[in-house]
C-alpha positions as CSV (number, residue, x, y, z in Angstrom):
1,M,0.0,0.0,0.0
2,K,1.3,3.4,-0.8
3,R,0.2,7.0,0.0
4,L,-1.8,8.8,-2.6
5,S,-1.9,12.5,-3.3
6,V,-4.6,14.3,-1.4
7,G,-5.9,15.6,-4.7
8,G,-7.0,12.1,-5.6
9,L,-8.5,11.1,-2.4
10,S,-12.1,11.7,-0.8
11,L,-13.6,10.4,2.3
12,S,-14.2,6.7,2.1
13,A,-17.6,5.2,2.6
14,A,-16.3,3.6,5.8
15,G,-15.0,7.0,7.0
16,F,-18.4,8.6,6.3
17,V,-20.3,6.0,8.2
18,A,-17.9,6.1,11.1
19,L,-18.2,9.9,11.2
20,L,-22.0,9.8,11.2
21,A,-22.0,7.1,13.8
22,F,-19.8,9.0,16.1
23,E,-21.8,12.2,15.6
24,G,-25.1,10.4,16.1
25,F,-28.5,11.8,14.9
26,S,-30.5,14.4,16.6
27,P,-33.7,15.7,15.0
28,S,-33.8,18.7,17.3
29,A,-31.2,21.5,17.7
30,Y,-29.0,21.1,20.9
31,I,-25.7,22.2,22.3
32,P,-23.4,19.0,22.4
33,V,-20.9,20.3,24.9
34,K,-21.2,23.3,27.2
35,G,-19.8,26.3,25.4
36,D,-20.4,24.9,22.0
37,V,-22.8,26.0,19.3
38,L,-26.2,24.6,18.3
39,T,-25.9,21.4,16.4
40,L,-28.6,19.5,14.4
41,G,-28.7,16.2,12.5
42,F,-25.3,14.6,12.2
43,G,-23.4,17.4,14.0
44,S,-24.2,20.1,11.5
45,T,-23.9,23.6,12.8
46,S,-25.5,25.1,9.7
47,I,-28.0,24.0,7.2
48,A,-28.0,25.3,3.6
49,G,-25.5,28.0,4.7
50,Q,-27.7,29.2,7.7
51,P,-26.7,28.7,11.3
52,V,-28.8,26.2,13.3
53,K,-31.4,28.0,15.3
54,Q,-32.9,27.0,18.7
55,G,-36.0,24.9,18.2
56,E,-35.0,23.9,14.7
57,R,-35.8,20.3,13.5
58,I,-34.5,18.1,10.7
59,D,-35.4,14.7,9.2
60,P,-32.7,12.1,8.6
61,V,-32.6,12.4,4.9
62,R,-32.1,16.1,5.0
63,A,-29.5,15.7,7.8
64,L,-27.6,13.3,5.6
65,I,-27.6,15.7,2.7
66,A,-26.4,18.6,5.0
67,A,-23.6,16.4,6.4
68,S,-22.6,15.3,2.9
69,D,-22.6,19.0,1.7
70,H,-20.5,20.0,4.8
71,I,-18.0,17.3,4.2
72,S,-17.6,18.0,0.5
73,A,-16.9,21.7,1.3
74,A,-14.6,20.8,4.1
75,E,-12.7,18.3,1.9
76,K,-12.0,21.0,-0.7
77,E,-10.5,23.3,1.8
78,F,-8.6,20.4,3.5
79,R,-7.0,19.2,0.2
80,K,-6.0,22.8,-0.7
81,S,-4.3,23.2,2.7
82,I,-1.9,20.3,2.1
83,E,-1.5,20.3,-1.6
84,G,1.4,18.0,-2.7
85,I,1.1,15.8,0.3
86,A,0.3,12.1,0.0
87,L,-1.8,10.2,2.5
88,Y,-3.0,6.8,3.1
89,Q,-6.8,6.6,2.9
90,Y,-7.1,5.9,6.7
91,E,-5.0,9.0,7.4
92,Y,-7.2,11.1,5.1
93,D,-10.3,9.8,6.7
94,A,-9.1,10.6,10.2
95,Y,-8.1,14.2,9.3
96,V,-11.3,14.9,7.4
97,D,-13.2,13.7,10.4
98,F,-11.2,16.1,12.6
99,V,-12.0,19.0,10.1
100,Y,-15.7,18.1,10.2
101,Q,-15.7,18.5,14.0
102,Y,-13.2,21.3,14.6
103,G,-13.5,23.3,11.4
104,I,-11.0,24.2,8.7
105,G,-9.8,27.2,10.7
106,T,-8.6,25.0,13.5
107,W,-7.1,22.6,11.0
108,Q,-5.1,25.4,9.3
109,K,-3.4,26.4,12.5
110,S,-2.9,22.8,13.8
111,T,0.2,20.9,14.7
112,M,-1.1,18.1,12.5
113,R,-1.0,20.2,9.4
114,R,2.4,21.7,10.2
115,E,3.9,18.2,10.8
116,L,2.3,16.9,7.5
117,L,3.9,19.8,5.6
118,A,7.2,18.9,7.3
119,G,6.8,15.3,6.2
120,D,6.5,13.8,9.7
121,Y,3.4,11.6,9.5
122,A,3.8,10.0,12.9
123,K,4.0,13.3,14.7
124,A,1.1,14.6,12.7
125,C,-1.0,11.6,13.8
126,S,0.2,12.0,17.5
127,A,-0.9,15.7,17.4
128,L,-4.5,14.6,17.2
129,L,-4.3,13.9,20.9
130,L,-3.6,17.6,21.6
131,Y,-7.3,18.2,20.9
132,R,-8.9,17.0,24.1
133,Y,-10.6,20.2,25.4
134,A,-14.2,21.2,25.1
135,G,-16.0,24.0,26.9
136,G,-12.8,24.8,28.9
137,Y,-12.4,21.3,30.2
138,D,-9.8,18.6,29.7
139,C,-11.9,15.8,28.4
140,S,-9.1,13.2,29.0
141,T,-9.3,13.6,32.7
142,E,-11.1,11.2,35.0
143,I,-13.3,12.2,37.9
144,N,-13.1,9.9,41.0
145,G,-11.6,7.2,38.7
146,Q,-14.4,7.5,36.2
147,P,-14.5,9.0,32.7
148,N,-15.3,12.7,32.6
149,T,-19.0,12.5,31.7
150,R,-19.0,16.2,30.8
151,C,-17.1,15.7,27.5
152,Y,-15.4,12.3,27.6
153,G,-16.7,11.6,24.1
154,V,-14.5,14.2,22.7
155,W,-11.5,12.4,24.1
156,Q,-12.7,9.0,23.0
157,R,-13.1,10.3,19.4
158,Q,-9.6,11.8,19.4
159,Q,-8.2,8.4,20.6
160,K,-10.1,6.6,17.8
161,R,-8.9,9.2,15.2
162,H,-5.3,8.7,16.5
163,K,-5.6,4.9,16.2
164,K,-7.1,5.1,12.7
165,C,-4.4,7.7,11.6
166,L,-1.7,5.2,12.7
167,G,-3.3,2.5,10.6
168,G,-5.6,0.9,13.0
169,T,-9.3,0.4,12.7
170,Q,-12.0,2.8,13.6
């Protein structure tokens, strides 16, 4: 197996399904983590270019279309940000999942991107673990020996991305 130019890659079907599964579906707008923005469907923060509004609802088909549109737009920006870099499909899927959750602005300033541009793939994957905060909390911490229920899912998702990025399964 060899790495392919990001210009020739797109999110795999398995990557798409894993992203949607981790996001989960919500027909009603909600705030996923304290301090976050309203989210709807499969983690969408906007529908047809408009921010999600309190009380808004969505059906599963429209939510899938919104997620697909969001991913397509994010992929274009992602590929542009690392032109000339080659990735394995699983690396690509892990980073696109990150961009979907954190946004292209966060990606542009990330250690992951910087390390990829420098050619250090292992350090780029490891940098995924730096993103473990949500709403001012370190989501990797335990409280009384138990996972931090406030945002532990953020940390679990980063660990899964990290494993996937290094060639492991989702």
